[in-house]
N, C-alpha and C positions, 0 to 999 in steps of 0.2 A: 504494500500500500504506500501511498505518498508520504515520503519523509521530508520534513521541513529541514532547510539548511540555513534558516535565518540567522543562527548562531555564527555562521561564516560570512556574514554580510561584508566584512572588510575584504576578505579574500575574493569574494564574488565580484565586488565593485572594482577591485584592482584589475581582474581579468577582463571585466567589461570595458574598462577604460582603454585596454590595449587591443580590443577586438575591432579591427578595422571595418568589417562588414556591419557590425552593430552600430558603430559610429556614424557610418554613412546612412544606415536606416533612420537613425534618430535625427540626424541633421536634415534629412529629406522630409520626413513625415511630421516631426514635432511641430514646427511653426504653423502648419496648415490648420490644425485643430484650433490653436489660439485664435487665428484670423477668422475662421468660420464662426466660432462662438461669439466673438466680438461683433461681428456683422449681424448675427441673429439677434442678439441682445439689443443692438442699436435699433433694430426694426420693430421692437416691442416696447413701447414707452412704459407699460405697466409691469415690466419684468421684475423690478425690485419688489413691488407689492406682491407679485405672484410668489416670490421667494419667501416672503413672510407667511403667506397663506400655506405654502408647501410645508414649511417648518411647523406651523401651528396644527396642521392636519396630522403630521407624523407624531408630534408631542402628544396630542389627544389620543391617538391610536395606542401608543405605547403605555399611556397612563391607564387605559382600559383594555389592554391587550387580551386579557383572559376572556372578557365578555365577547370581543369581536371573534376571537378564534372559535369559541363555541357556537356563535351565531353563524359563522362561516360553515362550520361542519353541518349544522341543520340544513342549511340551504344546499349544500353539495348532496347530502343524502336525499333531499326532496327532488333533486334533479336527476337521480339515478346513479350518482357517483358514490365513492367511498373515500374517507379520509383515514390515513395511516399515521398515527402519532409516534414520532421517533425521537428519543432523547438524545442520541448521538449518531455518529456516522455508521457505526457497526449495525445498529437497528435499522437505519435507512437502507443500507446495502442489503440486508436480509429481507426487508420488505419488497425491494425492487426485484430481487432475485426470485422470490416466491411467486410474485405476479407473472414474471416471464416464464418460469418453469410450468406454472399452471396453464399458460397460454401455448405451451409447446413451442416457445420462441426459439429460433436459430439465429435470426438476424434482428438487430435492434437499431433503428435509426434514431439519431439524437439532434436536437437543436442545441444551440450554444447555452451553456448553464454553468455558471461559476460554482454554484453549490454542487453540481455533478463533479467538478474538479475537487472541490473540498472533501467530498466523501469517497473519492476515487472510485467511482462506480464502473468506469470502463474496465479497469484492471480486475475488478471483482467478477463482472460478467465474463470476461475472457477466461478467467481461471475455472469457470464452471461451464465452459464450452459454448458460450453465447457470444456472437460477434457484434460488438457495438460500432456503428459507422457515424462518425461526425459529419453533418451535412452543412453546417456553416463553412463557408469557403476557407476562412482562416483557421478554424478548428480542424478541418480536413487536412490541411497541409501539415499542421503541427502534429496531428496524429500520425501521419506518414512518417514524419521525422522523430517521433517518440520524444516530444518535448511538452513542457507546460505552456499555457498562454503567457505572453509577456505583457499583456494589457487586457483590461476587463472588458473592453468593447471591441478592440482590434487585436485578436489573439496573436496574429502573425506580424505585429507591429515591427518586430526586430528583423524581418527578413527583407532581402532585396529580390529583384526580378530574377537574377541568376540563381538564387536559392530555390525559388519555385521550380524553375526549369530543371535543375539538378534532381530534385525530389521526384518530379513527374517522370523524368526519363528513367530513373532508378526503379520506380515502382509500377509504371504503366509500360512494361516491357513488351506487351503484345501490339503496341501502336507503332506506326512507322517511325523508324529511327531518324529519318531526314525531315520530320515535321518541324515547323519553325514556330518559335515563340518570340514574335516581334513586338507585341504589345500585350497589355493586360487582358484584352478580349480573347486572345489565344488561350490564356490560362483558364478563364472563365468557361469557355467553350469545352475544353477538355474535362474540367471538373464536372460541369453539368452533365456531360455525356456519361461519365462514370457513376454519378450519383443517381441519375434517373432510374436505373435498374435496381438500385438499392431501395429507393422509396417504394417501388412496386413489390419488392420481395419481403419487406419488413413485416414481422408479425406484431411488433410492439413499437410504438414511438414514445420517445421521452423528450420532454421540453423542460426548460426552467420556467420561471414566472417572474416578470417585472413587478407585478402587483397581484394580490389576491383581494377580492371584493366581498366583504362580509354581507353586504346587502343582497347580493344575487348568487353567491357561492361560485363566482366566475374567477378564472385565472386569465391573466393578460400578458401576452408576449409582444415585444417590439422588435422587428427586424427590418433589414433593407434587402433581403434576398428572397423571401417567400419560402425558404426552406423550413421554417417553423411550422407554417400552415400545412405543408405536405407531410411533415413528420407527425402532426397531430390529427390529420383527418384520413389518411390512407390506411394505416394500420388498424387492426381489429381492437387493439388496446392502446389507450393514451395514458401515459404516467406523467404527472406533474410533480417536479422536484422543486420545493419552495422552502426557505427558511422562514421562521415565524414572524420576523419583523416586516415581511413583504405585505402584510395585512393593511388595508385601508377600509374605512367604514362604508362608503357609497360609491356609486358610479360618478357622481359629480366630483367627489374628492379625487378619484382616480383621474379624471380629465384635467383637473387642476394641476396635478403632478405631471401628467403627460406634457403639459404645455411648457414646463421647465426642463423635462428630461432630454428631449431630443435637442433642444436649443443649447444646452449645456454639453451635451455629449458630442454630437456631430455638426452642430450649427444649422440643423434642419428645423423647420417649423414643427413638423411631425415625421417620423420615420416612414418609410415607403408602406410598410405593413404594420398595423396595430390590430391585434386579433384578440377578441374576447371569446373564451370558451366556457360553456356552462353545461356540465354533465355529459352523459353518453347520448348516442344517437336516439332521437325520439321517432315514434311512428310518423311517417310522412317525410322525414328528413332524407335528402338526396345523398348525404354522405356523413362522415363522422364515425367515431369509434363505437364499438359495441360496449366497451367498458372504459370507465373514466376513474382514475385513481389519483389522489393527491397525497404525496409523501411530505408531511409537515415535519420539519427538522429544527430541533433546538441547537444541539451541538455547541452549548456554551453561551448561547444568546440570553437565556433567562437569568443567568448568573450576572449579566451586565445590567439588567433592569434594577433601578434603584440605587445604582452606584454613580460615581462621577463619570463612568463611561457610557451611561445610557444614551447620550446624545449621538454617539456613533451609530446607533440602531436606526437613526433617521435616514441613513445613506440609501440612495436610490440607484447606486451603481452607474453613474453617468461618466466617471473618469475625468471629469473636469479638473479635479485636484492634481492628478498625475500629469494631465496634459500641460499644466502650468508650473509644475515643480521643477526647479533647476536641478535637484538631485536625481530624479527620475530621468530628466532630459539628458543627463551625463552618463548614467549607467544602465538605463533600461529596466525592464521588470524582473528579469530572472535573477538579478542580484539580490532581490529581497528574499529569495529562498523559499517561498511558498506561493499559495494561490493568489493572494491579494497584494499587489505592489503599490508603490507611491505613498503619499500621505495617508490615504484611507487605509491601506494595509499596515502602515506603521502604527496605527492605533487599533485596528480590528485584529491583526494577527496575534499580538501578545494577549488579547482577550480570549482567543480561541485555542492557541497552543501553548500559552504561558510566557510570562516575561522572562523566565530563565532561558527559554529557547530563543525568543525574539527581541531580547533587550537592546540589541544594536539598532533596530528599526526606529524607535522613537528618537534616537540620536542622529539619525540620517536625515537631517533637516537643517536648512539655513535659517529657519524661523522667519522667513520674509513675509509670511502671512498671505501669500497669493492664493494658496489652497483654500483658505477660509473665505477670502474675498470673492471666489468664483463658485463656491459650493451652492448649489440650487436650494438646499434646505438648511443653509447657514450652520453647518457643523463647525464648531470652534476647534479645528483640528490641531493648531499649535498648542492650545491649552490642554487638550487631551494627551498630546505627546509629553507635555511637561508632567502631567500626572503619572504617566508611566515611568518617566525618569525618576520621580520621587519614589515610586514603588521599588524601582530598581536599586535606588540608593539605600532605602530602608532595609532591603533584604541582603545588603552587602554583596550585590552582584556586580557592581562596578570595580574596575581594577583598583588596587591599593593606592597607586600613585594618584589616580584621580580623587579618590576619597581623601587622601592627605592634602592634595592641593586645594580642594574645596574647603577643608577644615581650616586650613591656614588663611584662605581668603575670608571665611566667615569670622575668624577670630579677629582679623584686622578691621573688617567692615563694621563690627560692633564697637570699634574704638576709633572714632573719626580722626582724632589728632595723630594717633599712631599710624593709621592708614595713610594720611596725607604725608607724614614724614617718610614712610616707607616707599610710597610711589614717587615722591619727589626725589628722593635719593636714587631710585632706580632710573627715572627719566634722566637725571643729570649724568649718571654713569654711562647709560647706553647711548645718550646723545654725544658724549665725548668719545666713546669707543667707535661710533659710526659716523664721526664727522667727516671722514675722508670719502668714503663711498656712498654715504647716505642710506645704506641698507646692510642687512646681515644675511649671508648665505647659510649660516649655521649659528646655532646658539644652544648653550646648555639648557636643559629643561624645556626647550621649545622645538625639539626635533620633529615633532608631529606637524608643525607649521613649516619649518624651513626645509623639510625633505621634499616638499612639492613646490615651494615658492620662496622668494626672498621676503624678509620682514623689514619694512621701512624703519630706519632709525628715528627715535622720537626727537623732538625739537628742544630737548633738555629742560622742559618744564611740563607740569601737568595741566590738565583742563582747569582745575580749581584755581591754580596759580594765575593762569592767564585771565580767567573770568574775573578774579578779584581785582587784577590790575586794570582791566577794561572798565570794571564798575567804578573804581576810584577815579578814573579819568572821565566818567560820565558818558561812555560810548555804549553802555548796555542799560 
């Protein structure tokens, strides 16, 4: 099953910085997300008001989550479906496998689902002789390459055109060797041809859910390829994988969230396909599954409710935070070592796999605040990362040198006169030592900085000293 490597973030990031192909992909694709979001937001004057509404809807739902979950189950049962309550990933995998085995499934098609990655459902099905086929284009290529997604809405964000061609030539060996991949359309055509037969052969279809609606018992998926619709309507059995925080009270609440989702994610007013599914096929329906199952997964979420991390459960998986994050933009998603990368992963991952495993992630931030400023549900991500840092410090998980340095700083910070005397002395000494070059290429106790960049020499005085002088002169 999926093993987290978040504890090795530093090593992962170092490799990512030296990966030329990854750096090429990040430089090419990263800025386009930012520009498209900015244009979409500029075209909707009430966007900031909608963010407040979206935040309030999610806060209300989380405050009454037990009620809405039970109401949702009642509506699913009334529409001919079934809800499976799963406390953790193991229970979710077992529930999915039992449904597939009861249906006699040999092939399962899948829409893109981050919770599916979280519970490692593909590996579990394969281990029991069932073939899962990812039908989202990005998920399909990384399944061929046996990789994790590097982005929560663009799974193959880290790949370039030559990577796609290499994978297709390696795995589609029955196709002509002289075929040409001149543009993205050639990739799409080949993938579509391959996947069409899988859609028709599948016994079970598995999708995720962007939202679950308590009012109607519906699940909602948002896609740009239409693969999700084929996955949930063609097979005899439809399984929805969803974590408990995907719940919203009403259809109206859902549409309010949809108005900020696509604009924040891809810069679209709405995604090409927004599909509401409610129960199994009814008499007179022309298509749809004979069975409709919802796998409701906790896997650590309920433990976050009522804590300082509850706000993270507002997340609607738009990826705006990682699209604007300078750290993600430098190292990509795989460096984070688990399913969820970027700022949202830096908060969510410690909550799901433990701060002892993922303690590096809350420290992988410049704290520029851009993630919070673009979040459509106003999650205070920097604040939540600071809370994880506090937990890490309390549990003595930070290195001894860091704890000693912070302890020394705290000792001085509580004694203003001593603090000013110490920093003033340090500024004068360093200013004198760096007077010739104006910078330091190496410094004792600062190798973490100087290993990757020069440190400017101070101007032989502290901010407090200069401010006092300017104040006496009447210039401030």
